[in-house]
C-alpha positions in Angstrom: 22.1 -6.6 -0.6 21.3 -3.2 -2.0 23.8 -0.4 -2.4 22.5 1.3 0.7 23.5 -1.8 2.7 27.0 -1.8 1.4 29.7 -1.9 4.1 31.5 1.4 4.5 34.7 0.0 3.0 32.9 -0.8 -0.2 31.5 2.8 -0.4 35.0 4.1 0.3 36.4 2.0 -2.5 33.8 3.1 -4.9 34.3 6.7 -4.0 38.0 6.5 -4.6 37.5 4.7 -7.9 35.2 7.4 -9.3 37.1 10.3 -7.7 34.6 11.7 -5.1 34.5 11.9 -1.3 33.3 8.7 0.5 30.9 11.0 2.2 29.2 11.6 -1.1 28.7 8.0 -1.9 27.5 7.3 1.6 24.9 10.2 1.4 23.7 8.8 -1.9 23.4 5.3 -0.4 21.4 6.7 2.6 19.1 8.8 0.3 20.5 12.0 1.7 21.9 13.2 -1.7 20.6 12.8 -5.2 22.2 11.5 -8.3 23.2 14.3 -10.6 23.9 13.8 -14.4 27.7 13.8 -13.6 27.3 11.2 -10.9 25.1 9.1 -13.1 27.9 9.1 -15.7 30.5 8.1 -13.1 28.3 5.3 -11.7 27.6 4.1 -15.2 31.3 3.8 -16.0 32.1 2.1 -12.6 29.1 -0.1 -12.0 27.5 -0.6 -15.4 24.1 0.4 -16.7 23.6 3.6 -18.7 23.7 7.1 -17.2 20.0 7.2 -18.0 19.4 4.1 -15.8 21.0 5.9 -12.8 19.0 9.0 -13.4 15.8 7.0 -13.8 16.5 5.4 -10.4 16.8 8.9 -8.9 13.6 10.1 -10.5 11.7 7.0 -9.5 12.9 7.3 -5.9 11.8 10.9 -5.7 8.4 10.2 -7.3 7.9 7.3 -4.8 7.8 9.9 -2.0 5.1 12.0 -3.5 1.4 11.6 -2.8 -0.5 12.3 -6.0 -3.6 13.3 -4.1 -1.6 16.4 -2.8 -1.8 17.7 -6.4 -5.5 17.0 -7.0 -6.4 20.7 -6.9 -4.2 21.5 -10.0 -6.3 21.4 -13.1 -5.1 20.6 -16.7 -4.6 23.6 -18.8 -6.2 23.0 -22.2 -4.0 23.7 -25.2 
């Protein structure tokens, strides 16, 4: 079961534990809100993993929604 599938009461418990609104945790779980550096630190302390791990999850999720071919018209600038 992934975090997005957590029952609402677990999201609420996590939110209370890290000092944020349950709406915030729910929006992160549903992909409606990103993970900031501050949130990454809170998740790291509460759930384990490094803050960088949580930020990497966010970055990877965002990149997974991009289509690299949409950027084919951008050429490399030579140094």
